[in-house]
MIDOSE-1310 file (N, C-alpha, C; in nm, 2 decimals, decimal comma, always signed):
residues 274
mpri	+0,07/-0,14/+0,03/+0,00/+0,01/+0,00/+0,07/+0,13/-0,05; +0,06/+0,20/-0,10/+0,12/+0,34/-0,08/+0,15/+0,40/+0,03; +0,25/+0,48/+0,05/+0,25/+0,55/+0,20/+0,19/+0,71/+0,21; +0,12/+0,71/+0,28/+0,01/+0,84/+0,30/+0,11/+0,88/+0,41
isve	+0,08/+1,03/+0,37/+0,11/+1,11/+0,50/-0,03/+1,19/+0,54; -0,02/+1,26/+0,66/-0,16/+1,31/+0,71/-0,16/+1,46/+0,76; -0,19/+1,52/+0,76/-0,18/+1,70/+0,75/-0,34/+1,75/+0,88; -0,28/+1,80/+0,97/-0,46/+1,83/+1,03/-0,41/+1,97/+1,00
vvsd	-0,54/+2,06/+0,97/-0,59/+2,19/+0,90/-0,67/+2,22/+1,01; -0,63/+2,33/+1,07/-0,73/+2,42/+1,13/-0,79/+2,54/+1,04; -0,91/+2,51/+1,05/-0,99/+2,57/+1,01/-1,00/+2,72/+1,01; -1,03/+2,79/+0,85/-1,02/+2,93/+0,89/-1,15/+2,95/+0,79
tghf	-1,20/+3,09/+0,78/-1,27/+3,12/+0,74/-1,29/+3,13/+0,54; -1,14/+3,14/+0,49/-1,14/+3,14/+0,37/-1,12/+2,98/+0,31; -1,10/+2,89/+0,39/-1,11/+2,75/+0,37/-1,28/+2,72/+0,29; -1,40/+2,81/+0,32/-1,52/+2,75/+0,30/-1,57/+2,83/+0,20
tplq	-1,70/+2,84/+0,14/-1,79/+2,91/+0,10/-1,87/+2,88/+0,21; -2,04/+2,94/+0,21/-2,15/+2,90/+0,31/-2,20/+2,78/+0,28; -2,17/+2,73/+0,17/-2,20/+2,59/+0,13/-2,13/+2,46/+0,14; -1,98/+2,50/+0,14/-1,85/+2,41/+0,15/-1,75/+2,42/+0,15
lqpr	-1,65/+2,34/+0,13/-1,50/+2,33/+0,12/-1,46/+2,41/+0,04; -1,41/+2,59/+0,00/-1,40/+2,59/-0,15/-1,33/+2,51/-0,20; -1,34/+2,45/-0,33/-1,27/+2,41/-0,47/-1,11/+2,46/-0,49; -1,11/+2,57/-0,47/-0,97/+2,64/-0,45/-0,89/+2,55/-0,35
avls	-0,95/+2,56/-0,21/-0,89/+2,54/-0,13/-0,87/+2,41/-0,11; -0,95/+2,31/-0,21/-0,96/+2,14/-0,15/-0,80/+2,16/-0,28; -0,78/+2,20/-0,34/-0,69/+2,15/-0,47/-0,54/+2,23/-0,43; -0,54/+2,36/-0,34/-0,44/+2,41/-0,31/-0,41/+2,33/-0,16
lafn	-0,45/+2,26/-0,06/-0,43/+2,15/+0,03/-0,38/+2,04/-0,03; -0,44/+1,99/-0,12/-0,41/+1,86/-0,19/-0,27/+1,90/-0,27; -0,25/+1,99/-0,31/-0,12/+2,04/-0,35/-0,02/+2,04/-0,27; -0,06/+2,11/-0,15/+0,03/+2,10/-0,04/+0,10/+1,99/+0,06
glah	-0,03/+1,88/-0,01/-0,03/+1,74/+0,07/+0,07/+1,65/-0,01; +0,12/+1,73/-0,17/+0,22/+1,65/-0,23/+0,36/+1,71/-0,19; +0,34/+1,85/-0,17/+0,50/+1,87/-0,11/+0,52/+1,82/+0,04; +0,43/+1,79/+0,12/+0,46/+1,71/+0,23/+0,51/+1,54/+0,26
wlre	+0,45/+1,52/+0,12/+0,45/+1,34/+0,10/+0,64/+1,37/+0,05; +0,65/+1,44/-0,04/+0,79/+1,46/-0,11/+0,88/+1,48/+0,00; +0,86/+1,58/+0,11/+0,98/+1,63/+0,21/+1,00/+1,51/+0,30; +0,86/+1,40/+0,28/+0,85/+1,28/+0,44/+0,93/+1,15/+0,40
hlvs	+0,88/+1,14/+0,24/+0,94/+1,01/+0,17/+1,04/+1,02/+0,07; +1,05/+1,13/+0,04/+1,14/+1,15/-0,13/+1,26/+1,24/-0,12; +1,24/+1,40/-0,16/+1,32/+1,49/-0,10/+1,20/+1,60/-0,12; +1,25/+1,71/-0,07/+1,19/+1,86/-0,05/+1,15/+1,88/-0,17
fprl	+1,04/+1,97/-0,17/+1,01/+2,05/-0,35/+1,11/+2,13/-0,36; +1,18/+2,22/-0,31/+1,28/+2,30/-0,31/+1,43/+2,24/-0,36; +1,46/+2,12/-0,31/+1,55/+2,06/-0,35/+1,55/+1,95/-0,45; +1,37/+1,93/-0,46/+1,39/+1,85/-0,56/+1,41/+1,89/-0,72
iaeq	+1,38/+2,04/-0,71/+1,44/+2,14/-0,82/+1,53/+2,18/-0,86; +1,61/+2,21/-0,71/+1,71/+2,29/-0,72/+1,84/+2,13/-0,75; +1,82/+2,06/-0,66/+1,97/+1,95/-0,68/+1,91/+1,86/-0,77; +1,78/+1,82/-0,78/+1,75/+1,68/-0,86/+1,68/+1,74/-1,00
rtsv	+1,74/+1,84/-1,04/+1,63/+1,93/-1,14/+1,54/+1,84/-1,25; +1,44/+1,87/-1,12/+1,36/+1,80/-1,14/+1,21/+1,87/-1,06; +1,12/+1,87/-1,15/+1,00/+1,93/-1,09/+0,86/+1,83/-1,14; +0,70/+1,89/-1,13/+0,62/+1,85/-1,23/+0,50/+1,95/-1,29
vila	+0,44/+1,94/-1,35/+0,38/+2,01/-1,41/+0,23/+1,93/-1,40; +0,11/+2,03/-1,38/+0,00/+1,98/-1,35/-0,10/+1,93/-1,50; -0,12/+1,80/-1,53/-0,15/+1,76/-1,64/-0,38/+1,79/-1,61; -0,38/+1,74/-1,49/-0,50/+1,74/-1,47/-0,55/+1,74/-1,32
agit	-0,66/+1,76/-1,28/-0,71/+1,76/-1,14/-0,87/+1,73/-1,15; -0,92/+1,65/-1,01/-1,05/+1,64/-0,97/-1,10/+1,62/-0,84; -1,19/+1,68/-0,80/-1,26/+1,68/-0,69/-1,40/+1,62/-0,68; -1,41/+1,51/-0,58/-1,56/+1,47/-0,54/-1,55/+1,50/-0,41
yeap	-1,67/+1,59/-0,40/-1,77/+1,57/-0,29/-1,85/+1,49/-0,21; -1,79/+1,46/-0,10/-1,89/+1,32/-0,04/-1,96/+1,34/+0,09; -1,93/+1,42/+0,22/-2,02/+1,42/+0,32/-1,97/+1,58/+0,32; -2,10/+1,62/+0,41/-2,09/+1,76/+0,45/-1,91/+1,78/+0,49
crff	-1,91/+1,94/+0,45/-1,82/+2,02/+0,59/-1,80/+2,13/+0,52; -1,83/+2,18/+0,65/-1,87/+2,37/+0,65/-1,79/+2,42/+0,81; -1,79/+2,54/+0,74/-1,68/+2,60/+0,87/-1,73/+2,57/+0,99; -1,87/+2,59/+1,04/-1,91/+2,56/+1,16/-1,95/+2,45/+1,22
dgdg	-1,84/+2,32/+1,14/-1,90/+2,18/+1,16/-1,82/+2,13/+1,26; -1,70/+2,20/+1,27/-1,55/+2,15/+1,35/-1,45/+2,28/+1,35; -1,35/+2,28/+1,42/-1,23/+2,33/+1,45/-1,12/+2,31/+1,34; -1,14/+2,21/+1,26/-1,08/+2,17/+1,16/-1,09/+2,01/+1,05
fsvr	-0,98/+1,98/+0,99/-1,02/+1,90/+0,91/-0,90/+1,81/+0,87; -0,84/+1,70/+0,83/-0,74/+1,64/+0,79/-0,74/+1,63/+0,67; -0,62/+1,64/+0,58/-0,57/+1,57/+0,49/-0,46/+1,48/+0,45; -0,52/+1,38/+0,38/-0,43/+1,29/+0,35/-0,42/+1,22/+0,20
aslq	-0,28/+1,23/+0,16/-0,23/+1,19/+0,08/-0,08/+1,07/+0,03; -0,11/+1,04/-0,07/-0,02/+0,94/-0,09/+0,01/+0,99/-0,27; +0,15/+0,93/-0,30/+0,17/+0,95/-0,46/+0,23/+0,81/-0,48; +0,22/+0,80/-0,67/+0,25/+0,66/-0,73/+0,30/+0,74/-0,84
arrq	+0,42/+0,68/-0,90/+0,45/+0,72/-1,00/+0,40/+0,62/-1,12; +0,38/+0,67/-1,24/+0,28/+0,59/-1,32/+0,34/+0,56/-1,48; +0,30/+0,54/-1,57/+0,34/+0,49/-1,69/+0,51/+0,52/-1,70; +0,58/+0,39/-1,66/+0,72/+0,41/-1,64/+0,78/+0,52/-1,64
asra	+0,74/+0,60/-1,51/+0,77/+0,67/-1,42/+0,76/+0,85/-1,49; +0,68/+0,82/-1,64/+0,64/+0,95/-1,74/+0,51/+1,05/-1,65; +0,46/+0,98/-1,57/+0,35/+1,06/-1,46/+0,36/+1,03/-1,37; +0,29/+1,12/-1,26/+0,28/+1,11/-1,14/+0,14/+1,11/-1,09
eldv	+0,07/+1,01/-1,01/-0,04/+1,04/-0,95/-0,07/+1,09/-0,80; -0,10/+1,18/-0,74/-0,14/+1,23/-0,60/-0,30/+1,22/-0,56; -0,34/+1,09/-0,51/-0,43/+1,11/-0,46/-0,50/+1,13/-0,30; -0,56/+1,21/-0,28/-0,61/+1,31/-0,15/-0,77/+1,28/-0,07
eihg	-0,74/+1,27/+0,02/-0,84/+1,24/+0,10/-0,88/+1,37/+0,19; -0,99/+1,42/+0,22/-0,98/+1,55/+0,29/-1,14/+1,48/+0,41; -1,09/+1,44/+0,54/-1,20/+1,38/+0,66/-1,22/+1,49/+0,74; -1,32/+1,56/+0,78/-1,41/+1,60/+0,80/-1,47/+1,57/+0,97
pqgr	-1,56/+1,66/+1,02/-1,63/+1,60/+1,15/-1,72/+1,51/+1,08; -1,79/+1,51/+0,97/-1,87/+1,42/+0,96/-1,84/+1,26/+0,82; -1,69/+1,29/+0,85/-1,63/+1,18/+0,76/-1,57/+1,23/+0,64; -1,56/+1,12/+0,54/-1,47/+1,17/+0,44/-1,57/+1,26/+0,34
aata	-1,49/+1,45/+0,42/-1,56/+1,50/+0,30/-1,58/+1,52/+0,17; -1,41/+1,46/+0,08/-1,41/+1,53/-0,07/-1,28/+1,41/-0,06; -1,26/+1,39/-0,20/-1,16/+1,33/-0,25/-1,10/+1,41/-0,40; -0,97/+1,43/-0,39/-0,90/+1,47/-0,50/-0,76/+1,39/-0,55
rill	-0,80/+1,40/-0,69/-0,70/+1,34/-0,79/-0,64/+1,46/-0,86; -0,48/+1,46/-0,85/-0,42/+1,56/-0,93/-0,30/+1,47/-1,05; -0,29/+1,44/-1,16/-0,20/+1,43/-1,24/-0,09/+1,51/-1,32; +0,01/+1,47/-1,24/+0,09/+1,51/-1,26/+0,21/+1,48/-1,39
cpvr	+0,32/+1,61/-1,47/+0,43/+1,52/-1,52/+0,54/+1,57/-1,50; +0,65/+1,47/-1,48/+0,76/+1,49/-1,44/+0,87/+1,60/-1,54; +0,93/+1,67/-1,53/+1,02/+1,75/-1,64/+1,14/+1,72/-1,56; +1,25/+1,79/-1,71/+1,33/+1,82/-1,64/+1,38/+1,96/-1,61
iedp	+1,41/+2,01/-1,49/+1,45/+2,20/-1,53/+1,55/+2,20/-1,61; +1,53/+2,30/-1,73/+1,69/+2,32/-1,85/+1,70/+2,48/-1,79; +1,67/+2,53/-1,72/+1,72/+2,70/-1,70/+1,69/+2,68/-1,55; +1,78/+2,74/-1,49/+1,77/+2,72/-1,33/+1,72/+2,87/-1,29
vsla	+1,72/+2,99/-1,37/+1,65/+3,08/-1,32/+1,51/+3,08/-1,39; +1,50/+3,11/-1,51/+1,33/+3,04/-1,51/+1,27/+2,99/-1,50; +1,32/+2,84/-1,47/+1,26/+2,75/-1,44/+1,21/+2,66/-1,57; +1,23/+2,67/-1,65/+1,21/+2,64/-1,79/+1,21/+2,47/-1,82
aspa	+1,14/+2,44/-1,83/+1,18/+2,26/-1,84/+1,08/+2,19/-1,98; +1,18/+2,06/-1,98/+1,06/+1,98/-2,07/+1,06/+1,84/-1,98; +0,91/+1,79/-2,05/+0,88/+1,68/-2,02/+1,01/+1,56/-2,01; +1,01/+1,47/-1,88/+1,11/+1,43/-1,90/+1,09/+1,27/-1,76
pfpa	+1,09/+1,17/-1,76/+1,05/+1,05/-1,67/+1,15/+1,13/-1,53; +1,11/+1,02/-1,45/+1,22/+1,15/-1,32/+1,34/+1,02/-1,33; +1,42/+1,07/-1,30/+1,53/+1,07/-1,31/+1,57/+0,96/-1,16; +1,66/+0,79/-1,24/+1,71/+0,74/-1,16/+1,72/+0,70/-1,01
pvla	+1,76/+0,84/-0,94/+1,78/+0,86/-0,83/+1,65/+0,94/-0,75; +1,58/+0,93/-0,82/+1,44/+1,01/-0,79/+1,35/+0,85/-0,76; +1,38/+0,81/-0,88/+1,26/+0,70/-0,88/+1,30/+0,58/-0,78; +1,43/+0,55/-0,78/+1,47/+0,48/-0,66/+1,44/+0,48/-0,51
rfrp	+1,38/+0,58/-0,47/+1,32/+0,62/-0,35/+1,15/+0,58/-0,33; +1,09/+0,59/-0,45/+0,96/+0,49/-0,43/+0,99/+0,36/-0,40; +0,86/+0,31/-0,34/+0,85/+0,19/-0,30/+0,78/+0,11/-0,43; +0,85/-0,04/-0,43/+0,76/-0,13/-0,51/+0,63/-0,08/-0,55
devd	+0,53/-0,06/-0,45/+0,33/-0,07/-0,47/+0,34/+0,08/-0,48; +0,46/+0,15/-0,49/+0,42/+0,29/-0,58/+0,49/+0,36/-0,69; +0,47/+0,22/-0,77/+0,52/+0,23/-0,92/+0,42/+0,12/-0,97; +0,34/+0,22/-1,08/+0,26/+0,14/-1,15/+0,29/+0,16/-1,30
ptsp	+0,28/+0,04/-1,37/+0,35/+0,06/-1,51/+0,25/+0,17/-1,61; +0,10/+0,13/-1,56/+0,00/+0,14/-1,65/-0,02/+0,30/-1,67; -0,11/+0,34/-1,76/-0,15/+0,52/-1,80/-0,28/+0,53/-1,65; -0,27/+0,65/-1,65/-0,39/+0,67/-1,55/-0,52/+0,71/-1,67
arpl	-0,60/+0,71/-1,51/-0,73/+0,71/-1,65/-0,76/+0,87/-1,65; -0,82/+0,92/-1,74/-0,89/+1,04/-1,79/-1,05/+1,05/-1,76; -1,11/+1,08/-1,66/-1,24/+1,11/-1,61/-1,28/+1,18/-1,71; -1,24/+1,31/-1,70/-1,29/+1,42/-1,76/-1,36/+1,40/-1,88
valq	-1,28/+1,30/-2,03/-1,35/+1,31/-2,11/-1,49/+1,20/-2,09; -1,47/+1,11/-2,04/-1,62/+1,07/-2,00/-1,70/+1,15/-1,98; -1,72/+1,22/-1,89/-1,76/+1,31/-1,78/-1,83/+1,44/-1,89; -1,74/+1,52/-1,99/-1,77/+1,56/-2,08/-1,87/+1,51/-2,19
eeva	-1,82/+1,34/-2,22/-1,87/+1,33/-2,32/-2,04/+1,31/-2,30; -2,08/+1,26/-2,16/-2,18/+1,24/-2,07/-2,28/+1,35/-2,05; -2,22/+1,45/-2,08/-2,25/+1,61/-2,05/-2,35/+1,66/-2,23; -2,24/+1,61/-2,32/-2,28/+1,65/-2,38/-2,36/+1,60/-2,47
rhge	-2,35/+1,48/-2,47/-2,47/+1,34/-2,55/-2,63/+1,35/-2,48; -2,60/+1,38/-2,32/-2,72/+1,33/-2,27/-2,79/+1,49/-2,17; -2,72/+1,63/-2,21/-2,73/+1,74/-2,11/-2,82/+1,82/-2,25; -2,91/+1,89/-2,20/-2,94/+1,99/-2,28/-2,92/+2,15/-2,25
llat	-2,86/+2,20/-2,35/-2,78/+2,30/-2,33/-2,92/+2,42/-2,35; -2,87/+2,49/-2,21/-2,93/+2,58/-2,19/-2,89/+2,74/-2,18; -2,71/+2,75/-2,18/-2,67/+2,91/-2,20/-2,56/+2,89/-2,23; -2,50/+2,99/-2,29/-2,33/+3,00/-2,29/-2,29/+3,15/-2,32
arrp	-2,14/+3,18/-2,25/-2,11/+3,28/-2,20/-1,93/+3,25/-2,21; -1,89/+3,43/-2,24/-1,77/+3,38/-2,29/-1,71/+3,51/-2,19; -1,57/+3,49/-2,12/-1,52/+3,59/-1,96/-1,38/+3,62/-2,00; -1,33/+3,69/-2,02/-1,19/+3,73/-2,06/-1,11/+3,75/-1,91
ftlh	-1,01/+3,75/-1,89/-0,93/+3,76/-1,75/-0,77/+3,79/-1,80; -0,74/+3,84/-1,73/-0,57/+3,85/-1,74/-0,49/+3,80/-1,59; -0,37/+3,76/-1,64/-0,29/+3,63/-1,54/-0,22/+3,77/-1,46; -0,26/+3,83/-1,36/-0,17/+3,88/-1,29/-0,10/+3,81/-1,16
rhlc	+0,01/+3,87/-1,10/+0,08/+3,77/-1,08/+0,03/+3,74/-0,92; -0,08/+3,80/-0,84/-0,09/+3,70/-0,79/-0,15/+3,58/-0,77; -0,18/+3,56/-0,91/-0,25/+3,43/-0,95/-0,11/+3,32/-1,00; +0,01/+3,36/-1,02/+0,13/+3,31/-1,05/+0,18/+3,25/-0,91
evad	+0,23/+3,13/-0,96/+0,34/+3,01/-0,88/+0,51/+3,09/-0,90; +0,56/+3,02/-0,86/+0,70/+3,07/-0,85/+0,78/+3,09/-0,98; +0,74/+3,04/-1,12/+0,77/+3,02/-1,22/+0,71/+3,11/-1,31; +0,62/+3,19/-1,23/+0,56/+3,34/-1,34/+0,44/+3,27/-1,45
qwaf	+0,41/+3,13/-1,44/+0,27/+3,11/-1,49/+0,16/+3,04/-1,42; +0,06/+3,04/-1,46/-0,08/+3,04/-1,33/-0,06/+2,94/-1,26; -0,13/+2,94/-1,16/-0,08/+2,80/-1,01/-0,25/+2,73/-1,06; -0,24/+2,62/-1,07/-0,40/+2,55/-1,14/-0,47/+2,55/-1,04
fevp	-0,45/+2,54/-0,93/-0,56/+2,57/-0,84/-0,62/+2,70/-0,81; -0,57/+2,82/-0,91/-0,68/+2,91/-0,93/-0,78/+2,86/-1,03; -0,80/+2,76/-1,12/-0,87/+2,74/-1,23/-1,04/+2,76/-1,17; -1,04/+2,66/-1,04/-1,17/+2,68/-0,99/-1,28/+2,85/-0,99
gfig	-1,17/+2,97/-0,96/-1,17/+3,07/-0,93/-1,21/+3,13/-1,11; -1,13/+3,10/-1,20/-1,14/+3,16/-1,33/-1,29/+3,12/-1,36; -1,30/+3,00/-1,35/-1,45/+2,94/-1,38/-1,57/+2,95/-1,34; -1,52/+2,96/-1,18/-1,63/+3,03/-1,10/-1,67/+3,14/-1,15
asre	-1,61/+3,24/-1,15/-1,66/+3,35/-1,18/-1,72/+3,38/-1,34; -1,68/+3,29/-1,43/-1,78/+3,33/-1,55/-1,90/+3,24/-1,52; -1,92/+3,15/-1,43/-2,05/+3,04/-1,40/-2,12/+3,15/-1,33; -2,11/+3,24/-1,24/-2,13/+3,33/-1,13/-2,24/+3,44/-1,21
alal	-2,12/+3,48/-1,37/-2,14/+3,57/-1,42/-2,29/+3,54/-1,55; -2,30/+3,44/-1,56/-2,36/+3,38/-1,65/-2,50/+3,40/-1,60; -2,50/+3,30/-1,45/-2,62/+3,28/-1,36/-2,69/+3,43/-1,34; -2,59/+3,52/-1,34/-2,68/+3,66/-1,30/-2,76/+3,74/-1,43
argg	-2,65/+3,67/-1,59/-2,69/+3,74/-1,68/-2,88/+3,69/-1,72; -2,87/+3,52/-1,67/-2,98/+3,42/-1,76/-3,07/+3,40/-1,63; -3,00/+3,40/-1,56/-3,09/+3,34/-1,45/-3,27/+3,36/-1,39; -3,28/+3,48/-1,47/-3,41/+3,50/-1,44/-3,49/+3,46/-1,56
dvpl	-3,46/+3,43/-1,68/-3,53/+3,32/-1,79/-3,47/+3,21/-1,74; -3,36/+3,13/-1,70/-3,35/+3,00/-1,72/-3,32/+2,98/-1,56; -3,39/+2,93/-1,47/-3,41/+2,92/-1,33/-3,33/+2,80/-1,32; -3,27/+2,70/-1,38/-3,17/+2,59/-1,33/-3,04/+2,69/-1,32
lrqa	-2,99/+2,78/-1,35/-2,89/+2,85/-1,34/-2,87/+2,89/-1,19; -2,99/+2,90/-1,14/-2,99/+3,00/-0,97/-2,94/+2,86/-0,89; -2,90/+2,73/-0,96/-2,84/+2,64/-0,91/-2,64/+2,65/-0,84; -2,60/+2,72/-0,99/-2,52/+2,80/-0,96/-2,48/+2,89/-0,81
fgep	-2,57/+2,95/-0,77/-2,56/+2,99/-0,63/-2,60/+2,96/-0,51; -2,70/+2,84/-0,55/-2,73/+2,79/-0,41/-2,74/+2,64/-0,36; -2,69/+2,59/-0,47/-2,60/+2,45/-0,44/-2,48/+2,41/-0,46; -2,43/+2,31/-0,35/-2,32/+2,29/-0,35/-2,26/+2,23/-0,46
lrrl	-2,14/+2,27/-0,48/-2,07/+2,19/-0,63/-2,04/+2,01/-0,60; -2,06/+1,90/-0,68/-2,05/+1,76/-0,64/-1,92/+1,70/-0,69; -1,90/+1,75/-0,81/-1,81/+1,72/-0,87/-1,75/+1,83/-0,95; -1,61/+1,80/-0,96/-1,51/+1,92/-1,07/-1,41/+1,81/-1,16
eiel	-1,41/+1,82/-1,28/-1,26/+1,77/-1,34/-1,19/+1,84/-1,43; -1,06/+1,87/-1,40/-1,01/+1,96/-1,53/-0,91/+1,89/-1,60; -0,85/+1,89/-1,71/-0,77/+1,88/-1,82/-0,71/+2,00/-1,80; -0,59/+2,00/-1,83/-0,48/+2,13/-1,90/-0,40/+2,12/-1,98
srpy	-0,39/+2,18/-2,08/-0,31/+2,16/-2,19/-0,22/+2,21/-2,20; -0,20/+2,37/-2,18/-0,10/+2,45/-2,21/-0,10/+2,59/-2,08; +0,02/+2,61/-2,05/+0,01/+2,74/-1,91/-0,06/+2,85/-1,97; -0,07/+2,92/-1,87/-0,06/+3,11/-1,93/+0,04/+3,13/-1,79
fwle	+0,09/+3,24/-1,88/+0,21/+3,31/-1,81/+0,14/+3,47/-1,76; +0,25/+3,53/-1,72/+0,19/+3,62/-1,59/+0,17/+3,71/-1,71; +0,10/+3,78/-1,71/+0,05/+3,92/-1,81/-0,03/+3,87/-1,89; -0,04/+3,72/-1,91/-0,13/+3,69/-2,06/-0,30/+3,71/-2,00
dglv	-0,32/+3,72/-2,13/-0,49/+3,75/-2,12/-0,54/+3,63/-2,16; -0,63/+3,55/-2,09/-0,74/+3,44/-2,11/-0,88/+3,48/-2,15; -0,90/+3,35/-2,16/-1,13/+3,36/-2,21/-1,15/+3,21/-2,16; -1,27/+3,23/-2,06/-1,31/+3,14/-2,03/-1,44/+3,12/-2,11
etsa	-1,50/+3,04/-2,22/-1,62/+2,98/-2,27/-1,70/+2,91/-2,21; -1,82/+2,93/-2,14/-1,88/+2,80/-2,08/-2,01/+2,80/-2,09; -2,07/+2,70/-2,11/-2,20/+2,61/-2,16/-2,21/+2,58/-2,02; -2,33/+2,61/-2,02/-2,42/+2,55/-1,91/-2,57/+2,45/-2,00
yrln	-2,55/+2,34/-1,90/-2,64/+2,23/-1,93/-2,73/+2,14/-1,83; -2,86/+2,10/-1,89/-2,93/+2,03/-1,81/-2,93/+1,90/-1,78; -2,84/+1,85/-1,66/-2,82/+1,69/-1,68/-2,92/+1,60/-1,56; -3,03/+1,56/-1,59/-3,10/+1,50/-1,53/-3,16/+1,57/-1,40
drla	-3,20/+1,67/-1,46/-3,23/+1,81/-1,40/-3,15/+1,86/-1,27; -3,03/+1,86/-1,30/-2,93/+1,92/-1,23/-2,83/+1,99/-1,34; -2,77/+2,06/-1,28/-2,69/+2,20/-1,33/-2,54/+2,12/-1,38; -2,52/+2,14/-1,51/-2,38/+2,10/-1,54/-2,31/+2,20/-1,64
mihr	-2,17/+2,23/-1,64/-2,12/+2,34/-1,64/-1,97/+2,26/-1,78; -1,98/+2,34/-1,87/-1,83/+2,25/-1,92/-1,76/+2,43/-1,98; -1,70/+2,42/-1,92/-1,59/+2,54/-1,94/-1,45/+2,53/-2,06; -1,43/+2,62/-2,13/-1,29/+2,59/-2,21/-1,22/+2,70/-2,20
lssn	-1,09/+2,66/-2,15/-0,97/+2,78/-2,16/-0,94/+2,84/-2,25; -0,89/+2,92/-2,29/-0,82/+2,95/-2,40/-0,77/+3,09/-2,43; -0,71/+3,13/-2,51/-0,65/+3,27/-2,53/-0,72/+3,37/-2,57; -0,69/+3,44/-2,52/-0,80/+3,55/-2,58/-0,79/+3,61/-2,70
lpgg	-0,79/+3,56/-2,77/-0,74/+3,59/-2,92/-0,84/+3,51/-2,99; -0,92/+3,55/-3,10/-0,96/+3,45/-3,20/-0,85/+3,35/-3,27; -0,93/+3,23/-3,28/-0,87/+3,10/-3,30/-0,80/+3,03/-3,16; -0,75/+3,13/-3,07/-0,65/+3,12/-2,96/-0,63/+2,96/-2,92
dqhg	-0,47/+2,96/-2,86/-0,48/+2,84/-2,83/-0,56/+2,78/-2,66; -0,59/+2,65/-2,71/-0,69/+2,59/-2,60/-0,55/+2,55/-2,47; -0,59/+2,57/-2,38/-0,56/+2,58/-2,25/-0,57/+2,49/-2,13; -0,72/+2,45/-2,15/-0,78/+2,35/-2,06/-0,93/+2,36/-2,06
iave	-0,99/+2,28/-2,04/-1,13/+2,22/-2,00/-1,11/+2,17/-1,87; -1,30/+2,24/-1,84/-1,33/+2,16/-1,67/-1,46/+2,13/-1,72; -1,50/+2,07/-1,64/-1,69/+2,01/-1,61/-1,70/+2,02/-1,48; -1,82/+2,11/-1,41/-1,86/+2,12/-1,29/-2,02/+2,08/-1,28
if	-2,02/+2,00/-1,19/-2,16/+1,90/-1,17/-2,21/+1,97/-1,08; -2,32/+2,00/-1,01/-2,39/+2,05/-0,94/-2,52/+1,95/-0,81
């Protein structure tokens, strides 16, 4: 069984919406769980980059909410994380559970691509499997040769095939530095904020004539799946294109993130189910 780290988190109001744990907070805490796991079982994140010339980029992430977990439910919650090297060490998969006072509140999954750091100043990198000294620190049960699943693909197909399109919207944004990480590219856990702003703007604009859109305000998020294909960099302009669907009387959203130019590059896709 892969090794697990457990971190106790003391609740503050920034972790929560009135309905549940913030999806941004879940992804941020999950990624911090990776840093804890690396420091305890492999090598700390700064040393991995500085000494091993290795880092990871995010290819996909997902959240499934299970039990209620709200601010007044208790003083805190725990984050439990484990890591596996996948597909001949060209991928890594982080599995995270968040446990609150009422049980397992959410699970999160982050798919990572190991990269070789080519420039120690800009942190420019290219995909490369974990180097042998790093891979040797994984236990045999933490190495899986198979390819990871892509749950977003099936979920997106289900929404497109069985859902009823209700409304669409486009919302531009600019990647300022507070949304970036150390390499001056977007921090992946900010994606829920980009798509959430687009969803709520659509609900404000069309909620009067499409009542189901009001679930964007009053219903907790049940599931989020994200796939990323290209990063945004500091001061780059982006665009969220949002399509809202009725799926079995639930609200489903498909968000496409692209460059804010005609025919601009696609940066990622996200699907939300309420």
